[in-house]
Structures are given as structure tokens and as C-alpha cells.
C-alpha positions in Angstrom: -77.4 -12.8 123.7 -79.5 -9.8 124.1 -78.8 -7.3 127.0 -81.1 -5.1 128.5 -80.0 -1.6 129.3 -81.0 1.7 130.7 -79.3 4.8 129.3 -78.1 7.9 130.9 -76.8 10.7 128.7 -75.0 13.7 130.2 -74.5 16.7 128.1 -71.1 18.4 128.6 -71.5 21.7 127.1 -68.0 22.6 127.8 -66.3 19.3 127.0 -62.5 19.5 127.0 -60.4 17.1 125.0 -57.1 18.9 124.9 -55.4 21.5 127.2 -52.2 23.6 126.8 -50.2 24.0 130.0 -47.1 26.2 131.0 -44.6 24.1 133.1 -41.3 25.2 134.7 -38.9 23.2 136.6 -37.5 24.8 139.8 -34.2 26.6 139.8 -31.2 25.1 141.6 -30.0 26.4 145.1 -26.8 28.6 145.5 -23.6 26.7 146.4 -21.4 27.8 149.3 -17.8 28.6 147.7 -16.0 28.9 151.1 -16.9 25.5 152.3 -17.4 23.8 148.8 -21.2 23.4 149.5 -23.5 22.2 146.9 -26.8 23.9 146.2 -29.8 21.7 145.8 -31.4 20.7 142.4 -34.6 22.3 141.5 -37.8 20.3 141.6 -39.2 18.6 138.5 -42.6 18.8 136.8 -44.3 15.4 136.0 -47.5 14.5 134.5 -49.1 11.6 136.4 -52.1 9.4 135.1 -54.8 9.2 137.6 -58.4 7.7 137.6 -61.5 9.9 137.8 -59.7 13.0 136.5 -60.8 15.0 133.4 -59.0 17.7 131.4 -61.9 20.0 132.4 -61.1 19.4 136.1 -57.6 20.5 135.4 -58.8 23.7 133.5 -61.2 24.6 136.4 -58.8 23.9 139.2 -55.8 25.6 137.6 -57.4 28.5 135.6 -53.8 30.0 134.8 -52.7 26.6 133.7 -49.3 27.1 135.2 -47.3 24.4 136.9 -44.0 25.4 138.6 -41.7 23.1 140.7 -39.9 24.2 144.0 -36.7 26.0 144.3 -33.5 23.9 145.4 -32.2 24.9 148.8 -29.1 27.0 149.1 -26.0 25.4 150.6 -25.3 26.5 154.2 -23.1 25.9 157.2 -25.9 23.8 158.7 -26.5 21.8 155.5 -23.6 21.9 153.0 -25.6 19.8 150.5 -28.8 21.8 149.9 -32.2 20.0 149.6 -33.8 19.2 146.2 -36.8 21.5 145.4 -40.4 20.0 145.7 -41.7 18.2 142.5 -44.8 19.5 140.9 -47.4 17.0 139.7 -50.0 17.4 137.0 -52.7 14.8 137.6 -54.1 13.9 134.3 -56.5 11.3 133.0 -55.4 7.9 131.7 -55.1 7.6 128.0 -53.5 11.0 127.0 -50.7 11.9 124.8 -48.3 14.7 125.9 -46.7 16.9 123.1 -44.8 20.2 122.7 -46.2 23.2 121.1 -44.6 22.1 117.8 -46.2 18.7 117.9 -43.2 16.6 119.1 -44.5 13.7 121.2 -43.1 13.6 124.7 -44.9 10.5 125.7 -48.1 8.7 126.6 -49.9 7.8 129.8 -51.9 4.5 129.2 -52.2 3.2 132.6 -53.0 4.5 136.0 -49.7 5.6 137.8 -47.8 6.1 134.6 -45.5 9.2 135.0 -43.9 11.5 132.4 -41.1 14.2 133.1 -42.0 17.3 131.2 -39.8 19.9 132.9 -36.6 19.1 134.6 -35.4 21.3 137.6 -32.0 23.3 137.2 -28.8 22.1 138.8 -27.7 23.3 142.1 -24.5 25.5 142.3 -21.4 23.6 142.5 -17.5 23.9 141.9 -18.0 23.3 138.2 -20.6 26.2 137.8 -18.6 28.6 140.0 -21.3 27.7 142.8 -24.0 29.4 140.8 -27.2 27.5 140.1 -29.0 27.0 136.8 -32.6 27.6 136.0 -35.2 24.9 135.5 -36.4 23.9 132.1 -39.4 25.9 130.7 -41.9 24.7 128.0 -45.5 24.8 126.8 -47.1 21.3 126.6 -50.4 20.0 125.3 -52.4 17.2 126.8 -54.6 15.3 124.4 -57.1 12.6 125.1 -56.3 9.8 122.8 -59.7 8.2 123.3 -62.8 10.2 124.1 -65.4 7.5 123.8 -66.1 3.9 122.9 -68.3 4.9 120.0 -68.4 8.0 117.9 -71.6 9.1 115.9 -70.6 10.0 112.3 -73.1 11.6 110.1 -74.0 14.7 108.0 -76.0 17.4 109.8 -79.7 16.5 110.5 -79.0 12.8 110.2 -80.6 12.6 113.5 -77.6 11.9 115.6 -78.8 14.1 118.6 -82.4 12.8 118.2 -81.0 9.2 118.4 -79.2 9.9 121.7 -82.2 11.8 123.0 -84.3 8.6 122.2 -81.6 6.3 124.0 -81.3 8.6 127.0 -84.4 10.7 127.5 -82.1 13.7 127.8 -82.8 16.9 126.0 -79.8 18.1 123.9 -80.5 21.1 121.6 -82.1 19.9 118.4 -83.2 22.2 115.5 -84.1 22.1 111.9 -81.0 24.0 110.8 -77.9 21.9 109.9 -75.4 22.4 112.7 -77.2 21.3 115.8 -74.0 19.8 117.5 -71.1 22.3 117.9 -68.9 20.4 120.2 -68.6 16.7 121.3 -71.1 15.6 123.9 -70.4 12.4 125.7 -73.1 10.0 126.8 -73.2 6.7 128.8 -75.2 3.6 127.9 -75.6 1.7 131.2 -76.7 -2.0 130.9 -78.4 -4.0 133.8 -75.3 -5.7 134.7 -73.6 -2.2 135.2 -71.5 -2.4 132.2 -71.2 1.2 130.6 -70.5 2.2 127.1 -69.6 5.8 126.3 -70.9 7.4 123.1 -69.7 10.7 121.5 -72.2 12.8 119.6 -69.8 14.5 117.3 -70.3 17.7 115.4 -71.9 17.1 111.9 -69.7 16.3 109.1 -70.0 18.1 105.6 -68.5 17.4 102.2 -64.9 18.6 102.0 -64.3 18.2 105.7 -60.9 16.5 104.9 -59.6 19.9 103.5 -60.9 21.7 106.8 -64.3 22.8 105.4 -66.9 23.3 108.1 -65.6 21.8 111.3 -63.4 19.7 109.2 -60.2 18.6 111.0 -61.7 19.3 114.4 -64.3 16.8 113.7 -62.1 14.1 112.1 -59.7 14.4 114.9 -62.5 13.4 117.3 -63.4 10.4 115.0 -59.8 9.2 115.4 -60.1 8.9 119.1 -63.1 6.5 119.3 -62.9 2.7 119.3 -65.7 2.2 116.9 -67.9 4.2 114.5 -71.6 4.5 114.4 -72.7 5.8 110.9 -76.0 7.6 111.1 -77.8 8.1 107.8 -81.1 9.6 107.1 -83.0 7.0 105.0 -84.5 9.8 102.9 -81.1 11.2 101.9 -79.5 14.6 102.7 -79.1 18.2 101.2 -77.0 20.6 103.1 -78.3 23.7 101.4 -80.3 24.7 98.3 -77.2 25.3 96.2 -75.6 22.0 97.1 -76.6 18.5 95.4 -79.1 16.2 97.0 -77.6 13.0 98.1 -79.4 9.7 98.5 -78.9 7.3 101.6 -76.5 5.4 99.6 -74.6 8.3 98.3 -74.5 9.7 101.9 -72.8 6.3 103.1 -70.3 6.6 100.2 -69.5 10.2 101.0 -69.0 9.7 104.7 -66.6 6.9 103.8 -64.8 9.2 101.3 -64.4 12.0 103.8 -62.8 9.6 106.4 -60.5 7.9 103.8 -59.3 11.4 102.4 -58.5 12.6 105.9 -56.9 9.3 107.1 -57.3 5.9 105.3 -56.6 4.1 108.7 -60.0 5.1 110.0 -61.6 2.7 107.5 -60.1 -0.1 109.6 -62.3 0.8 112.7 -65.3 -1.4 113.4 -68.4 0.3 112.2 -72.2 -0.2 112.5 -74.5 1.5 110.1 -77.6 3.0 111.5 -80.5 3.9 109.0 -82.5 6.6 110.9 -86.1 7.9 110.3 -87.6 4.7 109.6 -91.0 6.0 110.8 -91.5 8.1 107.4 -94.0 6.7 104.9 -91.6 6.1 102.1 -88.9 4.5 104.4 -89.5 0.9 103.6 -89.1 1.4 99.9 -86.0 3.5 100.2 -84.6 0.8 102.8 -85.0 -2.0 100.2 -83.3 0.1 97.7 -80.3 1.0 100.1 -80.0 -2.7 101.1 -79.6 -3.7 97.4 -77.0 -1.1 96.8 -75.0 -2.2 100.0 -75.1 -5.8 98.9 -73.4 -4.9 95.6 -71.4 -1.8 96.7 -68.8 -2.0 94.0 -71.3 -2.4 91.3 -73.6 0.2 92.6 -71.0 2.8 93.4 -70.1 3.1 89.5 -73.6 4.6 88.9 -72.6 7.7 90.8 -70.3 10.7 90.2 -66.5 10.0 90.6 -66.2 12.6 93.5 -68.5 10.5 95.5 -66.9 7.2 95.3 -64.1 6.2 97.8 -61.2 4.0 96.9 -61.8 1.5 99.7 -65.3 0.5 100.8 -66.0 0.3 104.6 -67.4 -3.0 105.8 -70.2 -2.6 108.4 -70.4 -5.3 111.1 -74.3 -4.5 111.2 -76.9 -2.5 109.4 -79.6 -1.5 111.7 -82.8 0.3 110.6 -84.2 2.5 113.5 -86.5 5.4 114.4 -85.4 7.8 116.9 -88.9 9.1 117.0 -90.8 5.8 117.7 -88.1 3.8 119.3 -88.1 1.1 116.5 -84.8 -0.9 116.4 -83.3 0.7 119.4 -83.1 -2.3 121.7 -81.5 -4.3 119.0 -79.0 -1.5 118.3 -78.0 -1.2 122.0 -77.4 -5.1 122.0 -75.4 -5.0 118.8 -73.2 -2.2 120.2 -72.4 -4.2 123.2 -71.7 -7.2 121.2 -69.4 -5.4 118.7 -67.4 -3.8 121.6 -66.9 -7.1 123.4 -65.7 -8.9 120.2 -63.2 -6.1 119.7 -61.9 -6.4 123.2 -61.5 -10.2 122.9 -59.6 -9.7 119.6 -57.4 -7.1 121.1 -56.6 -9.2 124.3 -55.7 -12.1 122.0 -53.4 -9.9 119.9 -51.8 -8.4 122.9 -51.2 -11.9 124.5 -49.7 -13.1 121.2 -47.4 -10.0 121.1 -46.2 -10.5 124.6 -45.4 -14.1 123.9 -43.3 -13.2 120.8 -41.5 -10.5 122.7 -40.7 -13.0 125.5 -39.5 -15.5 123.0 -37.0 -12.9 121.6 -35.7 -12.0 124.9 -34.9 -15.5 126.1 -31.3 -16.4 125.2 -30.9 -19.5 123.1 -28.5 -21.0 125.7 -31.1 -21.1 128.2 -33.5 -23.2 126.1 -33.3 -26.9 127.5 -32.1 -29.5 125.0 -33.9 -32.4 126.6 -35.0 -34.8 123.9 -33.0 -33.3 121.1 -29.9 -35.4 119.7 -26.6 -34.0 121.2 -23.6 -33.5 118.9 -21.0 -36.1 119.1 
């Protein structure tokens, strides 16, 4: 099935995928010794998942990035038990992980309405504390988007990733002849005629050695982790970062991209991936494409012809290989259709996996005694 589509690409120059916040629970209220009154507990700080919220909105709305809950009421003659302080809520996007500054995971918010306690309020004054209250919990937390887009564009600088998105969207991201065009992720939306939307992240260009944090290294690879699928974009004519670095053919480029992901985190190779061969409008492109296709059909045999530092241990399997030209539009309708198809196949597979997992879990929870014995021979 082929879907028609129109594409809108918004360039977020200040895209925010993580944020650090200061959170403090409210202090408890004073007790009343002469009447045995209990001070109210301090309010708590919660992170709550909401739709249509972004981390950038949190940053803009709360520039000081501080969230403090209310103080518990003091015990008094009129109210021996003080009221609890007001809770503070941090409204955050669905699909984030919450960690402490040292990297300890406090929890994840995967569905709208999920809540996570991040700073507990102090206890009100009571007999056990000499009617003196305690202070609320204080900590620095980090909110990290677990998934930034459906698809992440992976490629070396000047592979034509920004040009590809320009061709899809008619937007005008900054494109130049120097290597690092994209300095931070830019999120675009492919919108189909049936109103289905697919988000695409144009990620900063990768370079050799990114797994050891060269160039944008870990920052780039962290973004790759947080996309459902990968779109490898390769220049059919090959790539050379600088005059003092080796020239890499299109096949070597595929191998190197594969290897950088593998060295950073081998699990990334398990993501579904489409290989896009760009710049097919160039005169020599057809001959180079036939050469690349021959190598891809015999990856293991072909990889042995190249230097050992280029060859990955595990070879990525691409669901589709699509030749395109971002300049002329060649192959773009097919690419958009295959993107949609690949994501829908993944969603079906994940849904079936989740259903099987729930059934297995349910089976473990049902006690044996509750399983009916109809039709089974009974012991005599």
C-alpha cells in the first residue's frame, strides 16, 4: 500500500531533551506542646505526566527551575492537628525518565497521568520530636526524554540529512558545505493525508571515534538511543571529513556507521533501520550504486576487503535500501511510504509482544487451585 503525504518540518533551534530541576518538599508545621497538638506534614513534590507538554515549556515557564512544596500548618488551639502543606506538581511530557544527579533512576513516566514522588515533605511536630517539625527532602533531579522521535537520521557530516529534510518539508534549515551543519537535534513531522504523523529527528553529524566521545560523540549517540527506528543516510560518492583523514566509499561509510553504533552500545543494532542512498542525481551515481548493492548483498565477504578498523563484529540488517536525490526528489515518495510501513509493522509486532507478556503474567498470577478441573480424571 502506498500512502500519500504532505510534510511539515519545524526547526526547533532550542530543542530541549533533558532538564535539571531543584525540588524541595515543604517543612512540617510546629506542634503545640501544652495541648499535645500535631503540626501538619509538609507538602510533597510530584512529577506528573501530561500530554502536550515539552521540556522546553518547563524551562521557559520556570526559568529558575525550582519547585518547592508548601509548609505544613502549625498546630493551634483552633486546629490541634495542623493541615498538610500544599503539594507542588511538575507537569512533564509522557515518556521521560527521572534520575538523580548521580544517575540513580527514580522512575519513569510512560502514560498520561503517571505520577512520581521526587521530594517528600517533612513531618509535623509531635510528641516524638519534642513538637519540633522536620525539614522537607531536597534534591536535584534530571528529566530525560526517553524517546525524541519515531525516526533518527544517522550519517556522517554532509551526507545530505538536512537537505533530505528540506526536500521532504520545503523548510529551510541551515545547510552549508562545511562538515557540521546540524549542531543540535531538529524535530520534523511527516503528515500523511489520513492525518497520521511521523516525527523525524535530524541529528548532529557523526564522525569516526564518536563512541569515545570525539566530535559530538556521546551526545549524538544518546539521541540515537531515543528513536524507534534509524534512517541511515549515505552519500553515494563516499565521504572524507578533512584532507588529513582517509576517504571512505559508500560501503565503507555504512560499515563505519554500523561500527560506531556497535562500539557505543551493541543493542542499537537491533533497531529497525532503513538505508537511504542520497545524491543519486550525480553523473557517476548509477555505477556506484550497482557497486554498493553488490557489496551489500555479500556484506561478510565484501567487508574483508577493507581495513580491520572499519569492520563491525555484527552487521546491521536494513529493512529497505532506498536510492534518493534530495535535490531532484527522486525516490522520496517511495521513502515516505516505506517509513510509514516500517513503523506500522513495528507497532504491530510490539503490540503482539505486549499482549503475550500480559497473558504470561496473568497465568503466573492465577493460583493453581482456581483452575477448573472439568474434563480431567479425578484422583480416587
